[in-house]
C-alpha positions as a LaTeX table, in Angstrom:
\begin{tabular}{lrrr}
\hline
Residue & $x$ (\AA) & $y$ (\AA) & $z$ (\AA) \\
\hline
Met1 & 194.44 & 76.38 & 27.79 \\
Thr2 & 193.64 & 76.71 & 24.11 \\
Ile3 & 194.73 & 74.97 & 20.94 \\
Asp4 & 196.93 & 78.01 & 20.23 \\
Asp5 & 198.79 & 77.41 & 23.52 \\
Val6 & 199.40 & 73.81 & 22.49 \\
Ala7 & 200.66 & 74.93 & 19.07 \\
Ala8 & 203.06 & 77.42 & 20.65 \\
Ala9 & 204.39 & 74.86 & 23.15 \\
Ala10 & 204.90 & 72.25 & 20.42 \\
Gly11 & 206.40 & 74.73 & 17.98 \\
Val12 & 203.92 & 73.86 & 15.23 \\
Ser13 & 200.95 & 75.53 & 13.58 \\
Arg14 & 197.43 & 75.56 & 14.97 \\
Met15 & 196.36 & 73.50 & 11.95 \\
Thr16 & 198.93 & 70.80 & 12.72 \\
Val17 & 197.62 & 70.48 & 16.29 \\
Ser18 & 194.08 & 70.25 & 14.95 \\
Arg19 & 195.04 & 67.49 & 12.51 \\
Val20 & 196.87 & 65.50 & 15.19 \\
Leu21 & 193.92 & 65.70 & 17.57 \\
Arg22 & 191.60 & 64.54 & 14.78 \\
Gly23 & 193.64 & 61.44 & 13.95 \\
Gly24 & 196.89 & 62.79 & 12.61 \\
His25 & 197.47 & 60.09 & 9.99 \\
Leu26 & 198.87 & 62.69 & 7.57 \\
Val27 & 201.20 & 64.30 & 10.12 \\
Arg28 & 204.72 & 62.99 & 10.57 \\
Ala29 & 205.34 & 60.93 & 13.71 \\
Pro30 & 207.90 & 63.33 & 15.28 \\
Leu31 & 205.43 & 66.22 & 15.01 \\
Gln32 & 202.64 & 64.09 & 16.48 \\
Glu33 & 204.88 & 63.25 & 19.44 \\
Arg34 & 205.63 & 66.95 & 20.03 \\
Val35 & 201.94 & 67.80 & 19.96 \\
Phe36 & 200.99 & 65.01 & 22.39 \\
Ala37 & 203.85 & 66.01 & 24.70 \\
Ala38 & 202.56 & 69.61 & 24.73 \\
Val39 & 199.00 & 68.41 & 25.37 \\
Lys40 & 200.18 & 66.35 & 28.35 \\
Lys41 & 202.40 & 69.13 & 29.72 \\
Leu42 & 199.65 & 71.75 & 29.53 \\
Asn43 & 196.94 & 69.32 & 30.67 \\
Tyr44 & 194.95 & 70.41 & 27.62 \\
Arg45 & 191.35 & 69.21 & 27.43 \\
Leu46 & 189.65 & 69.44 & 24.05 \\
Asn47 & 186.30 & 71.20 & 24.12 \\
Val48 & 183.94 & 68.93 & 22.21 \\
Ser49 & 181.67 & 71.72 & 20.99 \\
Ala50 & 184.65 & 73.81 & 19.94 \\
Arg51 & 186.09 & 70.83 & 18.13 \\
Ala52 & 182.83 & 70.37 & 16.23 \\
Leu53 & 183.08 & 73.98 & 15.15 \\
Ala54 & 186.79 & 74.14 & 14.39 \\
Gly55 & 187.13 & 70.59 & 13.15 \\
Ser56 & 185.84 & 71.64 & 9.76 \\
Gly57 & 188.47 & 74.40 & 9.56 \\
Pro58 & 190.52 & 72.84 & 6.74 \\
Ser59 & 187.26 & 72.20 & 4.86 \\
Arg60 & 186.05 & 75.78 & 5.13 \\
Val61 & 187.42 & 78.54 & 2.91 \\
Gly62 & 186.90 & 82.28 & 3.22 \\
Leu63 & 186.98 & 84.22 & $-0.04$ \\
Val64 & 187.75 & 87.89 & 0.59 \\
Tyr65 & 186.41 & 89.91 & $-2.30$ \\
Ser66 & 187.23 & 93.57 & $-2.97$ \\
Asn67 & 187.37 & 93.94 & $-6.77$ \\
Pro68 & 184.67 & 96.38 & $-7.96$ \\
Ser69 & 183.91 & 94.43 & $-11.16$ \\
Gln70 & 180.79 & 92.32 & $-10.74$ \\
Ala71 & 181.75 & 90.33 & $-13.83$ \\
Phe72 & 185.10 & 89.42 & $-12.25$ \\
Leu73 & 183.32 & 88.32 & $-9.07$ \\
Ser74 & 180.95 & 86.14 & $-11.08$ \\
Glu75 & 183.82 & 84.30 & $-12.78$ \\
Leu76 & 185.77 & 84.03 & $-9.54$ \\
Leu77 & 182.83 & 82.56 & $-7.67$ \\
Thr78 & 182.05 & 80.14 & $-10.49$ \\
Gly79 & 185.50 & 78.64 & $-10.29$ \\
Ala80 & 185.73 & 78.66 & $-6.49$ \\
Leu81 & 182.29 & 77.12 & $-5.99$ \\
Arg82 & 182.88 & 74.46 & $-8.63$ \\
Glu83 & 186.17 & 73.30 & $-7.12$ \\
Ser84 & 185.17 & 73.61 & $-3.46$ \\
Ser85 & 182.05 & 71.54 & $-4.16$ \\
Lys86 & 184.15 & 68.90 & $-5.91$ \\
Leu87 & 186.56 & 68.69 & $-2.96$ \\
Gly88 & 183.88 & 68.84 & $-0.27$ \\
Met89 & 184.93 & 72.26 & 0.99 \\
Gln90 & 182.56 & 74.97 & 2.24 \\
Leu91 & 183.03 & 78.44 & 0.71 \\
Thr92 & 182.19 & 81.67 & 2.55 \\
Leu93 & 182.26 & 85.00 & 0.70 \\
Thr94 & 183.14 & 88.25 & 2.43 \\
Ala95 & 182.76 & 91.48 & 0.47 \\
Asp96 & 184.43 & 94.51 & 2.06 \\
Ala97 & 183.39 & 98.11 & 1.57 \\
Asp98 & 186.41 & 99.47 & 3.42 \\
Thr99 & 189.44 & 98.37 & 5.44 \\
His100 & 187.57 & 98.17 & 8.76 \\
Asp101 & 184.86 & 95.94 & 7.31 \\
Arg102 & 187.47 & 93.73 & 5.68 \\
Thr103 & 189.45 & 93.01 & 8.84 \\
Ala104 & 186.30 & 92.63 & 10.93 \\
Glu105 & 184.88 & 90.06 & 8.50 \\
Ile106 & 188.12 & 88.08 & 8.40 \\
Ala107 & 188.44 & 88.18 & 12.18 \\
Ala108 & 184.90 & 86.82 & 12.49 \\
Leu109 & 185.72 & 83.96 & 10.12 \\
Leu110 & 188.88 & 83.15 & 12.07 \\
Arg111 & 186.89 & 83.03 & 15.31 \\
Ser112 & 184.47 & 80.61 & 13.68 \\
Gly113 & 187.32 & 78.23 & 12.85 \\
Val114 & 188.08 & 79.13 & 9.23 \\
Gln115 & 191.83 & 78.80 & 8.64 \\
Ser116 & 192.03 & 78.89 & 4.82 \\
Phe117 & 191.47 & 81.94 & 2.62 \\
Val118 & 191.44 & 82.98 & $-1.03$ \\
Leu119 & 192.67 & 86.57 & $-1.37$ \\
Pro120 & 192.21 & 88.18 & $-4.79$ \\
Ser121 & 193.99 & 91.47 & $-5.47$ \\
Pro122 & 193.91 & 94.04 & $-3.92$ \\
Ala123 & 192.97 & 92.30 & $-0.63$ \\
Cys124 & 196.09 & 90.11 & $-0.88$ \\
Asp125 & 198.26 & 93.25 & $-0.88$ \\
Ala126 & 196.66 & 94.80 & 2.22 \\
Pro127 & 199.11 & 94.81 & 5.19 \\
Asp128 & 196.28 & 94.68 & 7.74 \\
Val129 & 194.86 & 91.53 & 6.16 \\
Leu130 & 198.20 & 89.74 & 5.99 \\
Lys131 & 199.07 & 90.71 & 9.58 \\
Leu132 & 195.76 & 89.31 & 10.81 \\
Leu133 & 196.19 & 86.02 & 8.96 \\
Arg134 & 199.81 & 85.57 & 10.03 \\
Glu135 & 198.94 & 86.16 & 13.68 \\
Ala136 & 196.21 & 83.54 & 13.38 \\
Gln137 & 198.63 & 81.14 & 11.63 \\
Ala138 & 196.08 & 80.81 & 8.84 \\
Arg139 & 196.96 & 79.86 & 5.28 \\
Trp140 & 195.94 & 81.73 & 2.16 \\
Val141 & 196.34 & 81.77 & $-1.60$ \\
Ala142 & 196.91 & 85.18 & $-3.18$ \\
Ile143 & 195.44 & 85.84 & $-6.63$ \\
Ser144 & 197.47 & 88.32 & $-8.72$ \\
Pro145 & 199.49 & 89.76 & $-5.80$ \\
Ala146 & 201.75 & 92.78 & $-6.24$ \\
Asn147 & 204.61 & 91.10 & $-4.36$ \\
Leu148 & 205.05 & 87.38 & $-4.90$ \\
Glu149 & 207.78 & 87.08 & $-2.29$ \\
Ile150 & 205.47 & 87.63 & 0.69 \\
His151 & 202.98 & 84.94 & $-0.38$ \\
Pro152 & 203.89 & 81.24 & $-0.02$ \\
Leu153 & 200.95 & 80.31 & $-2.27$ \\
Ser154 & 199.87 & 82.43 & $-5.24$ \\
Ile155 & 198.10 & 82.26 & $-8.59$ \\
Ser156 & 198.62 & 84.89 & $-11.29$ \\
Ala157 & 197.77 & 85.45 & $-14.95$ \\
Asp158 & 200.41 & 86.62 & $-17.42$ \\
His159 & 199.03 & 90.15 & $-17.82$ \\
Phe160 & 202.20 & 91.61 & $-19.28$ \\
Asp161 & 202.41 & 89.09 & $-22.12$ \\
Ile162 & 198.76 & 89.28 & $-23.17$ \\
Ala163 & 198.68 & 93.10 & $-23.08$ \\
Gly164 & 201.71 & 93.20 & $-25.33$ \\
Arg165 & 200.11 & 90.75 & $-27.73$ \\
Met166 & 196.84 & 92.70 & $-27.73$ \\
Thr167 & 198.63 & 95.95 & $-28.56$ \\
Ala168 & 200.79 & 94.25 & $-31.20$ \\
Arg169 & 197.64 & 92.88 & $-32.84$ \\
Leu170 & 196.10 & 96.36 & $-33.09$ \\
Ile171 & 199.32 & 97.70 & $-34.57$ \\
Glu172 & 199.28 & 94.81 & $-37.04$ \\
Leu173 & 195.77 & 95.87 & $-38.07$ \\
Gly174 & 197.17 & 99.32 & $-38.88$ \\
His175 & 196.43 & 101.33 & $-35.75$ \\
Arg176 & 198.99 & 103.88 & $-34.60$ \\
His177 & 196.79 & 106.19 & $-32.49$ \\
Ile178 & 195.93 & 103.88 & $-29.58$ \\
Gly179 & 194.63 & 105.11 & $-26.24$ \\
Phe180 & 194.69 & 103.09 & $-23.02$ \\
Ile181 & 192.25 & 103.15 & $-20.08$ \\
Ala182 & 194.13 & 101.94 & $-17.00$ \\
Gly183 & 192.73 & 99.94 & $-14.08$ \\
Val184 & 192.89 & 100.44 & $-10.33$ \\
Pro185 & 196.35 & 101.85 & $-9.50$ \\
Ala186 & 196.89 & 99.37 & $-6.66$ \\
Ser187 & 196.26 & 96.36 & $-8.90$ \\
Lys188 & 199.38 & 94.48 & $-10.00$ \\
Gly189 & 197.47 & 93.00 & $-12.94$ \\
Ala190 & 196.42 & 96.45 & $-14.13$ \\
Ala191 & 199.98 & 97.72 & $-13.84$ \\
Glu192 & 201.32 & 94.77 & $-15.81$ \\
Arg193 & 198.75 & 95.32 & $-18.56$ \\
Leu194 & 199.77 & 98.94 & $-18.91$ \\
Arg195 & 203.44 & 97.98 & $-18.88$ \\
Gly196 & 202.91 & 95.36 & $-21.58$ \\
His197 & 201.02 & 97.87 & $-23.72$ \\
Met198 & 203.69 & 100.53 & $-23.38$ \\
Arg199 & 206.41 & 98.02 & $-24.21$ \\
Ala200 & 204.64 & 96.96 & $-27.42$ \\
Met201 & 204.06 & 100.59 & $-28.44$ \\
Ala202 & 207.73 & 101.41 & $-27.89$ \\
Ala203 & 208.82 & 98.33 & $-29.82$ \\
Ala204 & 206.76 & 99.58 & $-32.77$ \\
Gly205 & 208.34 & 103.02 & $-32.54$ \\
Ile206 & 205.09 & 104.71 & $-31.48$ \\
Lys207 & 205.89 & 107.53 & $-29.07$ \\
Arg208 & 202.48 & 108.92 & $-28.13$ \\
Cys209 & 200.66 & 106.61 & $-25.72$ \\
Pro210 & 197.76 & 108.50 & $-24.08$ \\
Val211 & 196.51 & 106.91 & $-20.83$ \\
Glu212 & 193.35 & 107.78 & $-18.90$ \\
Gln213 & 192.73 & 106.48 & $-15.40$ \\
Gly214 & 189.89 & 104.02 & $-14.84$ \\
Tyr215 & 188.89 & 101.91 & $-11.82$ \\
Phe216 & 187.50 & 98.72 & $-13.40$ \\
Thr217 & 183.93 & 100.03 & $-13.13$ \\
Phe218 & 181.52 & 100.85 & $-15.95$ \\
Gln219 & 181.14 & 104.42 & $-14.66$ \\
Ser220 & 184.88 & 105.02 & $-14.60$ \\
Gly221 & 185.04 & 103.67 & $-18.14$ \\
Leu222 & 182.45 & 106.22 & $-19.28$ \\
Glu223 & 184.39 & 109.09 & $-17.75$ \\
Ala224 & 187.78 & 107.91 & $-19.02$ \\
Thr225 & 186.50 & 107.44 & $-22.57$ \\
Glu226 & 184.99 & 110.92 & $-22.66$ \\
Lys227 & 188.35 & 112.34 & $-21.58$ \\
Met228 & 190.21 & 110.23 & $-24.12$ \\
Leu229 & 188.08 & 111.34 & $-27.06$ \\
Ala230 & 188.35 & 114.98 & $-25.98$ \\
Ser231 & 192.13 & 114.98 & $-25.52$ \\
Phe232 & 193.03 & 112.52 & $-28.28$ \\
Pro233 & 190.58 & 113.08 & $-31.17$ \\
Glu234 & 192.82 & 111.28 & $-33.68$ \\
Cys235 & 192.41 & 108.07 & $-31.65$ \\
Thr236 & 191.47 & 105.05 & $-33.79$ \\
Ala237 & 191.60 & 102.41 & $-31.05$ \\
Ile238 & 191.08 & 102.21 & $-27.29$ \\
Ile239 & 192.35 & 99.44 & $-25.05$ \\
Ala240 & 190.37 & 99.28 & $-21.82$ \\
Cys241 & 191.87 & 97.44 & $-18.85$ \\
Asn242 & 188.77 & 95.29 & $-18.37$ \\
Asp243 & 185.56 & 94.39 & $-20.21$ \\
Asp244 & 183.30 & 96.57 & $-18.05$ \\
Met245 & 185.25 & 99.67 & $-19.10$ \\
Ala246 & 185.41 & 98.47 & $-22.72$ \\
Ala247 & 181.60 & 98.16 & $-22.73$ \\
Ala248 & 181.40 & 101.68 & $-21.31$ \\
Ala249 & 183.72 & 102.91 & $-24.08$ \\
Ile250 & 181.40 & 101.41 & $-26.71$ \\
Ser251 & 178.47 & 103.23 & $-25.09$ \\
Val252 & 180.34 & 106.54 & $-25.26$ \\
Ala253 & 181.33 & 105.89 & $-28.88$ \\
His254 & 177.67 & 105.37 & $-29.80$ \\
Arg255 & 176.79 & 108.58 & $-27.95$ \\
His256 & 179.30 & 110.40 & $-30.16$ \\
His257 & 177.88 & 108.76 & $-33.30$ \\
Leu258 & 181.06 & 106.75 & $-33.82$ \\
Asp259 & 180.71 & 103.33 & $-35.38$ \\
Val260 & 182.53 & 100.52 & $-33.60$ \\
Pro261 & 184.76 & 99.23 & $-35.11$ \\
Arg262 & 184.74 & 101.24 & $-38.37$ \\
Asp263 & 185.43 & 104.59 & $-36.67$ \\
Leu264 & 186.88 & 103.31 & $-33.40$ \\
Thr265 & 188.23 & 99.91 & $-32.37$ \\
Ile266 & 187.60 & 99.08 & $-28.71$ \\
Val267 & 189.05 & 96.08 & $-26.89$ \\
Gly268 & 189.04 & 94.87 & $-23.29$ \\
Phe269 & 190.42 & 92.28 & $-20.89$ \\
Asp270 & 189.09 & 89.27 & $-18.94$ \\
Asp271 & 186.45 & 87.81 & $-21.34$ \\
Thr272 & 183.70 & 88.19 & $-18.77$ \\
Pro273 & 180.06 & 87.65 & $-19.89$ \\
Ile274 & 179.55 & 91.33 & $-20.78$ \\
Ala275 & 182.13 & 90.96 & $-23.58$ \\
Ser276 & 179.79 & 88.77 & $-25.62$ \\
Ile277 & 176.53 & 90.44 & $-24.57$ \\
Val278 & 177.15 & 93.99 & $-25.80$ \\
Ser279 & 176.98 & 94.98 & $-29.46$ \\
Pro280 & 179.39 & 94.72 & $-31.07$ \\
Ala281 & 180.87 & 91.83 & $-29.10$ \\
Ile282 & 184.17 & 92.84 & $-27.56$ \\
Thr283 & 187.58 & 91.66 & $-28.67$ \\
Thr284 & 189.23 & 90.80 & $-25.38$ \\
Ala285 & 192.06 & 89.03 & $-23.61$ \\
Arg286 & 190.71 & 86.08 & $-21.70$ \\
Gln287 & 192.10 & 86.02 & $-18.19$ \\
Pro288 & 191.46 & 82.55 & $-16.74$ \\
Ile289 & 189.60 & 83.92 & $-13.71$ \\
Ala290 & 187.58 & 80.80 & $-12.96$ \\
Glu291 & 190.63 & 78.59 & $-13.48$ \\
Met292 & 192.66 & 80.74 & $-11.07$ \\
Ala293 & 189.96 & 80.37 & $-8.42$ \\
Gln294 & 189.82 & 76.61 & $-8.97$ \\
Ser295 & 193.59 & 76.37 & $-8.70$ \\
Ala296 & 193.52 & 78.43 & $-5.48$ \\
Ile297 & 191.01 & 76.06 & $-3.89$ \\
Arg298 & 193.09 & 73.04 & $-4.94$ \\
Leu299 & 196.21 & 74.61 & $-3.42$ \\
Leu300 & 194.41 & 75.20 & $-0.12$ \\
His301 & 193.07 & 71.67 & $-0.09$ \\
Ser302 & 196.51 & 70.19 & $-0.78$ \\
Ala303 & 198.13 & 72.40 & 1.86 \\
Ala304 & 195.54 & 71.35 & 4.45 \\
Met305 & 196.01 & 67.67 & 3.65 \\
Ala306 & 199.79 & 68.02 & 3.90 \\
Ala307 & 199.78 & 70.04 & 7.14 \\
Gly308 & 202.86 & 69.23 & 9.16 \\
Ala309 & 204.68 & 67.60 & 6.25 \\
Asp310 & 206.16 & 70.70 & 4.60 \\
Glu311 & 204.54 & 73.88 & 5.83 \\
Asn312 & 207.19 & 76.11 & 4.22 \\
Lys313 & 206.60 & 74.87 & 0.68 \\
Arg314 & 206.10 & 77.69 & $-1.84$ \\
Thr315 & 203.87 & 77.33 & $-4.90$ \\
Gln316 & 203.55 & 80.20 & $-7.36$ \\
Lys317 & 201.63 & 79.52 & $-10.55$ \\
Val318 & 201.32 & 81.79 & $-13.59$ \\
Leu319 & 198.53 & 80.94 & $-16.04$ \\
Pro320 & 198.51 & 82.10 & $-19.68$ \\
Cys321 & 195.84 & 84.38 & $-21.13$ \\
Thr322 & 194.19 & 84.02 & $-24.54$ \\
Leu323 & 193.47 & 86.68 & $-27.17$ \\
Ile324 & 189.88 & 86.42 & $-28.40$ \\
Glu325 & 188.97 & 88.49 & $-31.45$ \\
Arg326 & 185.36 & 89.51 & $-31.93$ \\
Glu327 & 183.49 & 92.27 & $-33.75$ \\
Ser328 & 184.74 & 95.34 & $-31.88$ \\
Ser329 & 188.15 & 95.43 & $-33.59$ \\
Ala330 & 189.07 & 96.11 & $-37.22$ \\
Pro331 & 191.63 & 98.03 & $-39.29$ \\
Pro332 & 191.25 & 101.84 & $-39.07$ \\
Arg333 & 189.35 & 103.63 & $-41.81$ \\
Pro334 & 191.56 & 104.27 & $-44.86$ \\
Thr335 & 191.06 & 108.00 & $-44.31$ \\
Ala336 & 192.23 & 107.84 & $-40.71$ \\
Lys337 & 195.75 & 108.99 & $-39.86$ \\
Thr338 & 197.73 & 105.82 & $-39.38$ \\
Lys339 & 201.28 & 107.08 & $-39.76$ \\
\hline
\end{tabular}
């Protein structure tokens, strides 16, 4: 007999059984009675070595990382490590190269006793990942998921609002020929940024909105910017869907002997370290990446502490983004076509 058999017989989660067997002071009395009744009925005997391994389950968190931006990972880890250390939780990072690696890594963590996970997009939108976690009765917090309804716990940034404000600011500066470098198609955040941009352009009565596909990587930013300048030579501003691609756009502009921002304004998203390292420093929209990771860890900690009390509780937080203006944006040259 296993702890999963006890959970099934008692009609509770694996985590609830674990908490009851470790003292259960935070589990309601009726649930404790059901667990003990199942233990007696099944003649369950707790394996001491297994308990030592799995007993730290609620204190161990797996972070499944699949975003190609190293800058994003750095911010995410900073927040997750800071909060997990504060709460006495152990963080394990799994980076997946493909779907098989991802599910294999998660399965290995589950076997080791990890029952709590942080799933940034796009991992949180992967059916194979969610199926695996549901079958294991694990809990997770999704960061920027495409579908909020399938995630009891989620943290998102308001990508639509900040993209609209970014575009409106460029229009306010006098730009009318604005190109956009999109992010990974599967990313909800990237889609919301593009939608916010298009909405602001339409509100200003600007009909031409060229978009080139990027993938959040520096290399994809180089390629997308080259295509943008070739197909849209009248462009006076480029909005890149993250800072890595904005930095790449600045590199391409320099290659074409374009001064940033006098000849070409370039802005990004996320306010990762690269935004202030490159020259000129990048005007960007600060996504609270570290804060989202911290909030995710806090949600997991609270959910673990409340196991058995209200396991169906839904918490969906949306954090605001901040527009940060630096040297890479300015009004277009007076000679540029702005009407």
